[in-house]
TORPA-4810 file (N, C-alpha, C, O; in nm, 3 decimals):
<nodes>
NODE_1_-1.220_-0.127_-0.441_-1.257_-0.136_-0.520_-1.196_-0.008_-0.600_-1.183_0.095_-0.534_P
NODE_2_-1.155_-0.006_-0.749_-1.148_0.074_-0.831_-1.198_0.219_-0.800_-1.131_0.309_-0.749_A
NODE_3_-1.355_0.225_-0.849_-1.451_0.281_-0.828_-1.452_0.375_-0.701_-1.528_0.471_-0.708_W
NODE_4_-1.378_0.359_-0.584_-1.396_0.425_-0.492_-1.279_0.516_-0.458_-1.278_0.611_-0.380_L
NODE_5_-1.172_0.462_-0.539_-1.076_0.579_-0.590_-1.060_0.695_-0.584_-0.978_0.771_-0.532_D
NODE_6_-1.192_0.709_-0.672_-1.264_0.841_-0.745_-1.333_0.903_-0.695_-1.355_1.018_-0.732_D
NODE_7_-1.408_0.830_-0.560_-1.504_0.911_-0.526_-1.458_1.021_-0.432_-1.348_1.032_-0.376_A
NODE_8_-1.577_1.108_-0.425_-1.543_1.218_-0.398_-1.561_1.215_-0.215_-1.670_1.169_-0.180_E
NODE_9_-1.503_1.242_-0.145_-1.458_1.248_0.009_-1.615_1.317_0.037_-1.662_1.399_-0.042_P
NODE_10_-1.674_1.278_0.138_-1.778_1.343_0.214_-1.755_1.314_0.353_-1.681_1.220_0.381_V
NODE_11_-1.797_1.370_0.427_-1.742_1.403_0.577_-1.856_1.305_0.654_-1.965_1.267_0.610_S
NODE_12_-1.794_1.279_0.784_-1.922_1.211_0.841_-2.028_1.306_0.891_-2.148_1.281_0.876_T
NODE_13_-1.987_1.408_0.947_-2.052_1.524_0.960_-2.205_1.564_0.865_-2.319_1.594_0.899_V
NODE_14_-2.154_1.548_0.763_-2.224_1.580_0.621_-2.290_1.435_0.611_-2.397_1.470_0.562_A
NODE_15_-2.298_1.327_0.620_-2.352_1.227_0.621_-2.453_1.201_0.736_-2.557_1.136_0.735_L
NODE_16_-2.381_1.281_0.851_-2.480_1.247_0.975_-2.584_1.339_0.937_-2.700_1.299_0.949_L
NODE_17_-2.566_1.443_0.898_-2.651_1.568_0.887_-2.746_1.534_0.820_-2.857_1.570_0.860_Y
NODE_18_-2.734_1.421_0.652_-2.815_1.413_0.557_-2.902_1.295_0.613_-2.991_1.250_0.541_R
NODE_19_-2.873_1.231_0.765_-2.947_1.130_0.795_-3.040_1.184_0.954_-3.134_1.140_1.019_E
NODE_20_-2.967_1.280_0.960_-3.028_1.330_1.119_-3.150_1.483_1.070_-3.260_1.515_1.114_F
NODE_21_-3.092_1.521_1.002_-3.139_1.664_0.940_-3.124_1.761_1.080_-3.218_1.839_1.096_G
NODE_22_-3.047_1.764_1.155_-3.041_1.842_1.259_-2.891_1.833_1.329_-2.819_1.734_1.315_D
NODE_23_-2.843_1.980_1.428_-2.753_1.925_1.474_-2.715_1.838_1.603_-2.628_1.759_1.638_V
NODE_24_-2.835_1.898_1.657_-2.831_1.777_1.794_-2.951_1.666_1.754_-3.055_1.695_1.696_L
NODE_25_-2.927_1.585_1.779_-2.981_1.424_1.789_-3.039_1.409_1.907_-2.986_1.450_2.010_I
NODE_26_-3.135_1.357_1.904_-3.271_1.311_2.033_-3.176_1.204_2.073_-3.116_1.178_1.969_P
NODE_27_-3.128_1.126_2.170_-3.065_1.056_2.257_-3.126_0.938_2.145_-3.082_0.878_2.048_I
NODE_28_-3.256_0.944_2.223_-3.321_0.766_2.165_-3.261_0.809_2.001_-3.154_0.755_1.972_E
NODE_29_-3.303_0.874_1.927_-3.241_0.845_1.790_-3.120_0.798_1.737_-3.110_0.727_1.637_A
NODE_30_-3.005_0.849_1.824_-2.886_0.786_1.843_-2.866_0.655_1.857_-2.804_0.588_1.774_V
NODE_31_-2.934_0.597_1.997_-2.970_0.469_2.065_-2.982_0.362_1.932_-2.904_0.274_1.897_R
NODE_32_-3.135_0.413_1.862_-3.191_0.272_1.764_-3.078_0.294_1.636_-3.050_0.200_1.562_Q
NODE_33_-3.032_0.395_1.624_-2.947_0.378_1.473_-2.836_0.335_1.485_-2.790_0.266_1.394_R
NODE_34_-2.745_0.367_1.621_-2.602_0.253_1.647_-2.604_0.201_1.767_-2.501_0.142_1.801_Y
NODE_35_-2.722_0.207_1.867_-2.653_0.090_1.973_-2.790_0.054_1.985_-2.840_0.100_2.088_F
NODE_36_-2.884_-0.029_1.899_-2.984_-0.091_1.897_-2.996_-0.188_1.984_-3.104_-0.210_2.039_R
NODE_37_-2.843_-0.289_2.020_-2.832_-0.363_2.111_-2.862_-0.364_2.222_-2.903_-0.464_2.281_N
NODE_38_-2.840_-0.195_2.297_-2.838_-0.153_2.440_-3.009_-0.099_2.452_-3.037_0.002_2.388_R
NODE_39_-3.109_-0.158_2.523_-3.203_-0.083_2.549_-3.196_0.089_2.606_-3.090_0.148_2.626_K
NODE_40_-3.308_0.139_2.623_-3.308_0.236_2.680_-3.250_0.293_2.763_-3.171_0.384_2.738_A
NODE_41_-3.281_0.247_2.889_-3.198_0.252_2.976_-3.049_0.224_3.005_-2.967_0.283_3.076_E
NODE_42_-3.043_0.128_2.936_-2.879_0.058_2.970_-2.830_0.193_2.877_-2.780_0.283_2.945_R
NODE_43_-2.837_0.213_2.763_-2.788_0.310_2.700_-2.804_0.478_2.751_-2.766_0.563_2.670_F
NODE_44_-2.848_0.516_2.855_-2.852_0.629_2.898_-2.754_0.617_3.028_-2.678_0.702_3.074_R
NODE_45_-2.779_0.500_3.068_-2.685_0.438_3.215_-2.530_0.493_3.156_-2.453_0.577_3.202_R
NODE_46_-2.520_0.390_3.011_-2.374_0.392_2.955_-2.335_0.569_2.921_-2.234_0.635_2.944_A
NODE_47_-2.432_0.593_2.872_-2.379_0.777_2.842_-2.385_0.849_2.968_-2.316_0.951_2.969_L
NODE_48_-2.437_0.828_3.056_-2.391_0.912_3.225_-2.291_0.830_3.289_-2.243_0.896_3.381_R
NODE_49_-2.244_0.731_3.283_-2.148_0.687_3.331_-1.979_0.721_3.250_-1.867_0.737_3.299_E
NODE_50_-2.022_0.720_3.124_-1.879_0.735_3.062_-1.861_0.621_2.982_-1.776_0.631_2.893_G
NODE_51_-1.917_0.522_2.992_-1.901_0.376_2.886_-1.850_0.400_2.757_-1.755_0.354_2.695_E
NODE_52_-1.988_0.532_2.718_-1.992_0.551_2.568_-1.969_0.752_2.570_-2.060_0.834_2.584_I
NODE_53_-1.889_0.768_2.561_-1.814_0.917_2.570_-1.844_0.979_2.492_-1.780_1.039_2.405_P
NODE_54_-2.024_0.968_2.530_-2.071_1.121_2.427_-2.127_1.211_2.549_-2.177_1.164_2.651_L
NODE_55_-2.111_1.352_2.519_-2.208_1.410_2.588_-2.311_1.441_2.596_-2.350_1.478_2.486_P
NODE_56_-2.383_1.450_2.669_-2.527_1.483_2.658_-2.583_1.607_2.712_-2.575_1.639_2.831_V
NODE_57_-2.660_1.704_2.586_-2.659_1.852_2.559_-2.817_1.857_2.589_-2.909_1.814_2.518_V
NODE_58_-2.822_1.904_2.680_-2.986_1.968_2.696_-3.032_2.094_2.716_-2.980_2.163_2.804_K
NODE_59_-3.105_2.129_2.661_-3.156_2.287_2.639_-3.230_2.327_2.704_-3.269_2.441_2.679_L
NODE_60_-3.287_2.256_2.819_-3.359_2.283_2.928_-3.311_2.231_3.032_-3.292_2.109_3.037_D
NODE_61_-3.273_2.336_3.165_-3.246_2.276_3.257_-3.347_2.194_3.371_-3.323_2.160_3.486_S
NODE_62_-3.452_2.182_3.298_-3.554_2.111_3.398_-3.503_1.927_3.430_-3.439_1.880_3.336_S
NODE_63_-3.518_1.867_3.506_-3.482_1.718_3.542_-3.539_1.657_3.381_-3.462_1.599_3.304_Y
NODE_64_-3.685_1.682_3.349_-3.726_1.603_3.245_-3.700_1.628_3.085_-3.723_1.559_2.986_K
NODE_65_-3.639_1.762_3.105_-3.540_1.814_2.968_-3.496_1.706_2.926_-3.437_1.622_2.994_G
NODE_66_-3.535_1.695_2.750_-3.515_1.627_2.624_-3.328_1.616_2.663_-3.278_1.700_2.737_Q
NODE_67_-3.256_1.520_2.611_-3.111_1.474_2.611_-3.086_1.477_2.460_-3.158_1.405_2.391_G
NODE_68_-2.986_1.555_2.397_-2.975_1.521_2.291_-2.816_1.483_2.281_-2.741_1.472_2.379_F
NODE_69_-2.777_1.464_2.142_-2.610_1.405_2.130_-2.561_1.510_2.014_-2.599_1.489_1.899_I
NODE_70_-2.494_1.600_2.037_-2.444_1.719_1.951_-2.412_1.578_1.816_-2.375_1.463_1.837_C
NODE_71_-2.437_1.630_1.712_-2.359_1.599_1.561_-2.220_1.616_1.528_-2.174_1.556_1.431_L
NODE_72_-2.165_1.673_1.581_-2.024_1.684_1.572_-1.930_1.593_1.627_-1.843_1.535_1.563_Y
NODE_73_-1.960_1.579_1.790_-1.934_1.472_1.868_-1.966_1.347_1.847_-1.884_1.265_1.889_Q
NODE_74_-2.064_1.304_1.793_-2.122_1.216_1.739_-1.998_1.187_1.615_-1.928_1.088_1.634_L
NODE_75_-1.984_1.230_1.551_-1.936_1.199_1.412_-1.760_1.203_1.469_-1.685_1.177_1.375_A
NODE_76_-1.710_1.222_1.560_-1.584_1.248_1.605_-1.594_1.096_1.633_-1.540_1.009_1.565_A
NODE_77_-1.672_1.076_1.746_-1.707_0.957_1.806_-1.647_0.830_1.708_-1.538_0.772_1.712_Y
NODE_78_-1.763_0.814_1.620_-1.718_0.740_1.509_-1.629_0.753_1.406_-1.615_0.654_1.333_I
NODE_79_-1.578_0.834_1.387_-1.474_0.862_1.334_-1.356_0.757_1.444_-1.280_0.662_1.425_E
NODE_80_-1.383_0.813_1.520_-1.250_0.739_1.624_-1.288_0.558_1.657_-1.230_0.471_1.721_H
NODE_81_-1.357_0.560_1.614_-1.386_0.418_1.652_-1.350_0.332_1.519_-1.317_0.214_1.522_Q
NODE_82_-1.361_0.404_1.409_-1.314_0.319_1.296_-1.178_0.346_1.306_-1.098_0.253_1.292_A
NODE_83_-1.140_0.458_1.329_-0.968_0.408_1.291_-0.927_0.306_1.397_-0.845_0.215_1.380_R
NODE_84_-0.999_0.335_1.517_-0.905_0.210_1.627_-0.980_0.120_1.565_-0.897_0.036_1.599_Q
NODE_85_-1.064_0.053_1.502_-1.079_-0.075_1.405_-0.971_-0.105_1.283_-0.951_-0.216_1.234_A
NODE_86_-0.924_-0.016_1.255_-0.893_-0.018_1.140_-0.708_-0.041_1.190_-0.611_-0.083_1.127_A
NODE_87_-0.717_-0.012_1.268_-0.592_-0.001_1.358_-0.552_-0.118_1.435_-0.433_-0.140_1.461_A
NODE_88_-0.664_-0.207_1.478_-0.652_-0.300_1.568_-0.662_-0.458_1.438_-0.621_-0.571_1.465_R
NODE_89_-0.715_-0.425_1.329_-0.736_-0.496_1.190_-0.615_-0.614_1.182_-0.495_-0.583_1.184_H
NODE_90_-0.662_-0.750_1.173_-0.576_-0.854_1.155_-0.442_-0.837_1.070_-0.337_-0.893_1.099_E
NODE_91_-0.460_-0.752_0.962_-0.334_-0.747_0.865_-0.245_-0.653_0.956_-0.144_-0.625_0.892_V
NODE_92_-0.244_-0.599_1.069_-0.129_-0.520_1.119_-0.004_-0.643_1.194_0.109_-0.617_1.236_M
NODE_93_-0.061_-0.748_1.190_0.030_-0.893_1.247_0.112_-0.961_1.122_0.186_-1.060_1.120_I
NODE_94_0.073_-0.875_1.023_0.141_-0.985_0.881_0.255_-0.887_0.850_0.257_-0.772_0.894_T
NODE_95_0.348_-0.940_0.771_0.490_-0.883_0.741_0.449_-0.859_0.570_0.529_-0.785_0.511_T
NODE_96_0.368_-0.897_0.511_0.359_-0.828_0.337_0.342_-0.693_0.311_0.255_-0.637_0.379_S
NODE_97_0.402_-0.624_0.228_0.405_-0.500_0.243_0.257_-0.446_0.164_0.222_-0.329_0.176_D
NODE_98_0.172_-0.553_0.078_0.061_-0.509_0.033_-0.030_-0.516_0.158_-0.097_-0.420_0.193_S
NODE_99_-0.030_-0.650_0.230_-0.093_-0.561_0.412_-0.095_-0.443_0.478_-0.177_-0.357_0.511_D
NODE_100_0.048_-0.468_0.489_0.057_-0.304_0.546_-0.001_-0.171_0.471_-0.035_-0.072_0.536_R
NODE_101_-0.006_-0.175_0.377_-0.062_-0.057_0.309_-0.190_-0.053_0.292_-0.252_0.052_0.277_R
NODE_102_-0.249_-0.186_0.294_-0.377_-0.239_0.312_-0.449_-0.135_0.485_-0.522_-0.039_0.509_L
NODE_103_-0.394_-0.203_0.536_-0.433_-0.153_0.703_-0.356_0.019_0.715_-0.373_0.070_0.826_R
NODE_104_-0.292_0.089_0.632_-0.272_0.212_0.637_-0.382_0.251_0.538_-0.417_0.359_0.586_D
NODE_105_-0.442_0.235_0.452_-0.575_0.330_0.351_-0.705_0.285_0.435_-0.815_0.336_0.418_R
NODE_106_-0.674_0.177_0.535_-0.821_0.165_0.633_-0.833_0.223_0.705_-0.947_0.248_0.745_L
NODE_107_-0.682_0.297_0.783_-0.699_0.439_0.871_-0.729_0.552_0.829_-0.806_0.631_0.886_I
NODE_108_-0.663_0.572_0.711_-0.691_0.656_0.669_-0.773_0.705_0.572_-0.753_0.800_0.496_D
NODE_109_-0.892_0.614_0.581_-0.994_0.619_0.456_-1.072_0.666_0.569_-1.182_0.691_0.521_A
NODE_110_-1.075_0.687_0.673_-1.169_0.763_0.765_-1.179_0.865_0.784_-1.096_0.876_0.875_V
NODE_111_-1.231_0.996_0.765_-1.205_1.161_0.744_-1.191_1.164_0.920_-1.221_1.063_0.984_P
NODE_112_-1.142_1.287_0.987_-1.116_1.358_1.084_-1.200_1.463_1.092_-1.183_1.555_1.012_L
NODE_113_-1.305_1.471_1.187_-1.402_1.573_1.196_-1.300_1.674_1.319_-1.245_1.653_1.428_T
NODE_114_-1.324_1.815_1.201_-1.235_1.915_1.348_-1.333_1.953_1.464_-1.427_2.030_1.448_D
NODE_115_-1.295_1.880_1.604_-1.379_1.894_1.685_-1.322_2.024_1.768_-1.383_2.038_1.874_S
NODE_116_-1.244_2.100_1.750_-1.195_2.200_1.855_-1.296_2.344_1.861_-1.342_2.403_1.764_R
NODE_117_-1.311_2.374_1.994_-1.413_2.447_2.042_-1.379_2.558_1.947_-1.273_2.560_1.886_P
NODE_118_-1.502_2.681_1.934_-1.529_2.754_1.889_-1.415_2.876_1.933_-1.358_2.843_2.037_A
NODE_119_-1.367_3.010_1.880_-1.302_3.074_1.955_-1.404_3.224_1.979_-1.468_3.260_1.880_T
NODE_120_-1.414_3.280_2.063_-1.462_3.424_2.095_-1.488_3.473_1.966_-1.608_3.493_1.948_A
NODE_121_-1.405_3.503_1.856_-1.432_3.540_1.716_-1.561_3.498_1.632_-1.660_3.562_1.596_G
NODE_122_-1.518_3.361_1.616_-1.618_3.263_1.511_-1.739_3.315_1.564_-1.847_3.275_1.520_E
</nodes>
């Protein structure tokens, strides 16, 4: 829609922070919000086995320490999945210029989170 063209861009990180209110999000909160189709144990297994490539952060090294997902990594994962979906969108197989432009806009609409590791001086 035309009104969307004038909208201020909002980063995925900012939206996630608004949703969860912290940089570290409990695993169960991520599952409930984005992976409701998976039961808790299956979700944890998918994380452990890399099926869902989100690293689990633990602040306590004990076996029972709570696991978290880092907001920045979740943002990068969501953006990656959104770009992949836009790239696969069926308009890729059409030949009209307007459909190609739409596909490009769908891909470009996804913000990119800068997920480079911090250097020692930061």
